N, C-alpha and C positions, 0 to 999 in steps of 0.2 A: 503495500501499499506504501510506503514511504516513496519508492520509485515512484509508482503513477502518480501521486501528487508533485513530485519535483517536473517529473517529464510533462502536464498540465500546467502545472503550473508556471517555469521555471525555461520548459524545452530542453530541460537533460534529465540524462539518466543518472541515477548515482552510480559514485565510484564502485559499488560493490558488483552492482547487474552491469556496470562498464566490462569489468573483469571477465564476466563469464558471455559476454557479448563478444569480446576481444579474443576467446578462447587461451589468456595467460593464466588459467590456473586448474588444478587437480579440483576437482568437486566431489564432495561424497554425502553419503547420507550418515547418520549420525543417533545411536540405540540413547536412550538418556537413562534408563533404569536406573535405581542405587541400589542396595541391597536388601533394600526396606521393602519395596515399593516398585510399580511399574512406573508411578509419576514419582520423580525424584522433587526433593526441596534443593535447595540452593547450593548448603552446604553438603551436601551428598552428592551433588551434580561436581562442585569445585573440587574435592577433596580426588574426586575420580579423574581428572586433569592434574590433582596435584599431590597426591600421592600415589595415583596407578593404583588403587584399590578399590571398588564400589564395600560405601561404609553405610549404614544404616542413614536416614534420614535427623536431620540435625543433628549428626554427628559430623566433627570436622577433622579428618586422616587421623582413625583412633576405631579401632576393632572392637565387635561385641564381647572381649574379654580386655577390653583396657589396651591391645597392642599398639602398638604407633607407626604410622607410616610416614618416612619422610617427607618432608615439603618440596615441592620442586625446586624451588627458587633458593634453600637452603642447600641443595645439591650443587646448582649453578652460582651460589657466591663460595666456597668452598672449591669450584674450579677454577674461581677467579672472575669470574666476570661481576659485572655490574649486575644488579636488579632491582626490581619494584615495581610500584602497581597504582595507574591511576583507577579512580573510579566518580560516581554521579551521586553516589550513595555514603555512607559510613565507609571510612578505609578498611574498621574492625569487624564490616559485613561478611557475609558468608561468601563472598567471592573470590574477593582480594586474601580473608584469613587462612580458605584453604589451596592457595599456592603456598602457604606462607610458616603454619602452625598446627599444633595438635591442639584439641581440645574436647570433650566431652558435650559441650554445650554451645553452639555455634548463639545461644541468648546472651552467653557472659561475653560481653562486649569489652566491659574494662578489665577483665583479665585479659583477653586477646590484646587490648592495647599494653599492657603490661607487658607481656609478650613479644613485641617488637622492637622493641628499645636495644634488650642485649643482642639480638640479630644482626642489628648497625645493617639495615637493610640503608642502599642510596637514596632509593625514592618512594615516596608514600605520601601520595594525596589524593582528600577527596574532601568529604563532610565526618560529624560526627563529632562535634569540640566538644559536647558533653564527654565521653570519653577519656579525656586529657586533661581536661581544666579541673582542679581542683574543688572550685567551689561547684562545680556541677557532680562529681564523683562521690560515693558513697563512704570510700577511705578519705576523701580528701584531699588524695595523693596529687598533686601536681605535676604531670607531667612535662607538660610542656614547656616546663623548667628543666626535667628530668633529661628530656631530647636536645635542648640548648648546650647543659650540661655536659653532654655524652659528643657535645662535636657537631650537633643538626643545625643547621639553619632550619628556625621554624620561620614559616610563612603563617598570616591569619586573612590577608589581600592577596589580590592579581599581583602590585606593587611588589608589593616584599616577596611576592615569586618569585618575580624574573629579576630581582635584584641578584649583580653577579657575586657567585661565592661558589667556592670548592667544598665546601660541603656536602655530607650525603642529607637532604632537603625533606621535610614533615610540611605537607601544606598541609591546614584544617580550617574550610570556608565555610563554615555554618553549621552550627545542632542538626541531626539529623544528616537526612538527603540534601542535597545541593539543588537550589529553583529547577523548576522546570524550564525547560529551554524556551517555551515558548510564552514564559512568565519573564521568564530574562531577558529577552531580547526586546521586551518593549516595556521594561522597565530604566532606565539610566541611570539611577543610583547603583541598583545589583552591577550594570553591567561594567559600572566602575572597579569593583571591589571583590566581585567572584570572576572566574578564566572561566571560559567553555570548555566541554573536554576537547577539545582538538588542539585552545593552549594549552592545558593541561600536558599534552602528548606531545607537541611542541617544543616545552619546556626540557620533559623527561629527556625524553631522546639528544638533544642538545648536553646536556651533563653526562648523561649515562654513555653515548658516544664517546669519551675520550679516554674509555676506560681500553688499555692496548689488546686486554681480552675478550671485551666484547661484550653483551648485555644482555638480558632475558627482561621484558618490559609486559608487565599485563595490563591492557585498558579494558575499563569493562563501563557500558552504557548503562548502570543500573537505574536510574529513573525508567526505562523503555520496562524493567520486570512491575514496577510500583504502577503506574499509568497503568499497562493490562492488569492489575489485580484489581485497579477503580476503573473497569470501562472506562479511560478516559480516551476519547481519540486524539483528541489536540494534543496531548503531552503525549502522547504514544508514538505520532507520527514525526513531530518537529525532534522529540527527544532520539528517534531512529534514525531521524535526518545528520543529527548533533553527533550521533555513533558514526554515521559517514563518513562526514568530515574529517573525525578522526582517523578513518579508514584510508581517509587523503593522504593525511600525514606522513601513515604508517608507509603506505606503498610509493608514497614521494620519494623517502629515503632510502628505500627498501632500490628501487629502478636507478638510484647513485652508488647506492651501494652493495655491489650486487654479493658479498656473502651474506645479506640477510632474507632470514625467512619469517614471513605474515602469516598466522593463520588466523582464520577470520570465520566465527562460528559463536552458538549461544549455548548456553547448557541445559535449556530447554523450552518446551512450550507454554504458552499460557492464556487463557480464555477466549483462546481460536478467533480474533474479532475477524469480521469478513464483511466485502461491501456486497448489497444484496441485490438479485434481480428486481426489475421496475421499471416503469417507461423513465422516472423519473432520476433515476440513480446517477448519471453521471451529472445532471446538474447540484444535485443533492451532494455529491462527493467531492464538487468541485467546490461549496461552501468552507471548504475547511482549508481554502488556500488563505481565506481572510481572516481568519481568527489569529482576535491578541491576546486572546489569556485564555486557561486550561478548567478544564470543570475543577481542578482541584482551586483554582482562584475562583471562582465563579463561588462553589458552596460557602466554604471559608468565610465569604463575606456577608452571608446570609443569616439574620438571625432570623426567631420565631415571631416576633416583635412587627417585623418588614410586613409590607401590604402586598398586595398579589401585581399590581400595577411594577412596585419595587424591582420584585426578582423577574419581571419580564423585562424593565431595562435594565438590570447587570445582565443578562444573557444577551440581549438584543448588543448592549455595547461589547462585551469580552468576544462575542461569536456570529452577529450576525441574524440569530435566528431570533423569530421573532413568537412567542411561543403564545398558547394559549389560554386568557386568562383560567382556565379550569385546569390545564397544567399544572399553572403557577402556585395555584393554592394547592394542589398534590404534594407539590414540594415541600413547599410550607407546613402541611401535617406532618412531615416526616421532624419536623424541626420541636417538635410537640414531644417529641419520649427521643428522638435521635439514637436510632437503637440497628441501625442496618450493621450487621456482620462484616466482618473484609477485613483483608491485608492491610497493611499499613495505614489504619481507618480509625485514630486514636481516637477522634469525636464522634465516628460511628453515623459520618456521615449520606446522604445518600445517593452514591453516585452510581450505585446500579439503577436504582431510579430513574435520575436524570440520563444515563445511558438510554434508557429502556423508552423513556421519552422523545429524545432526540433521536431516534431508532427511526422516524418519518421522517424528519427532516433533515438525516443527514444519507440514507440508506446504508444503516451501520450494524453490524448484526455482532452480538459477543455470545460464544457456546455457556460462558460460567462467569468465574472471578479467583481462578487460582489455575494451580499448572497444567499444564496435560501430560500426556504419554506420547506424545508426537516424536514420527523420528526428525530431527532438525538436520539443515543446513550445515556444512564446512566446508570452508576451501583451502586451500593454500599457494603462496605466489612465495617462488624465489628457490635459492639451493635447497634440496631436501621436500621441495611440491610433489614430486612423485612418489615417496617414499605414503602418501593416501591409499588407503584400498576406498574405493566406490561404495562398504558398507562396513562400517564400524563399531565397536562399541567405547563411550566415552573414557572408557583408562585406555582403547589405545591410542591417544594423543599424549598421554604423558608418556609411553615409548616411543612414540614418534619423535617429542622435543628432545628425549635424550639419543637418539639415533641418529639426530640431525644434526646434534652440534658436537656430536662425538664421545659423548657421555653413556654408549650401550650399558643396560646390565642386564641381568634378567629377569625376566618380566613373574613380579610378585602372584597375579594370581587375580581377579578378579570377582 
């Protein structure tokens, strides 16, 4: 859908699909199951790549009896490479953590933050300031101070990030996840202080390429997942485009540096959004071109005391959609109880209800609001791309990365 949006709005294809069209990549499908379910969570999904073994949902590189599988960035760091993670969600979240640490619980992000410092990885950039700020942590530990004392440059704004330094970098730009790209792009204050995923990727590569033994960088468009959980199509597609811009950064670097392998994939499906057939499908989908804000922005600005007309005006301003009065009343009714279940929805806002209402305006439908068991796309570009088979398990990527970089080991199992 992001590729279709770009093509219809700007007359260009996504970089990801351009690679397919030009036949510059090796392409495959990946089975994303965990040890406990056909439908993986993000911790087990990242652990399959990070530790090379399928673990139960909720665990990070930790087996059922407590056995620990060494995360891949620790392996690459031991081999002398610069290593790091960039994400639009907390840097302690499941996907970066799966490349970095062992933990029995993905939810203990304060403990995960504790584990990062002694690893002395070169780049850790994202959100999640509450897990590093002593005023926010339950134990009062000031990890930002500890990282500075441990030799890190600590950045809390875009300007601080790009300030020249030869130190390893910890960049933490927000509590929780970073703002959605669509909201960021229409807020000049946010744009001044918070970097885009592509900007973070550019800076990470600039720092890490100085290492004579090379580097390994994980880049995650994590808010794509959060948007899918929320059935928030504006958030979803513009964050997918932001991820595509980060792909462009990586591919441009790899084109100039012929010793670089780029792997592009996702760790699981989520909610299965789709453009639905109908006589107005094209025109409805094209409305997303003019969105200024996400459903997240819309719903967080509504209160139970608002009038239906105020809700109609807010959504019209944000997305150019004019709801019927009775549709606005349905939304407002949810604010009397705020009881919608869902991941990354702490205030229990009516995300699914709004998406249901938007269906007739946008021709976008959703299968649900959680992960799915789809086989997902994976492609490789650069030296070692031929190591990718047409159909793989998620654990195979662990071995592929080790083999491509010359750190081959005996397969641990799955």
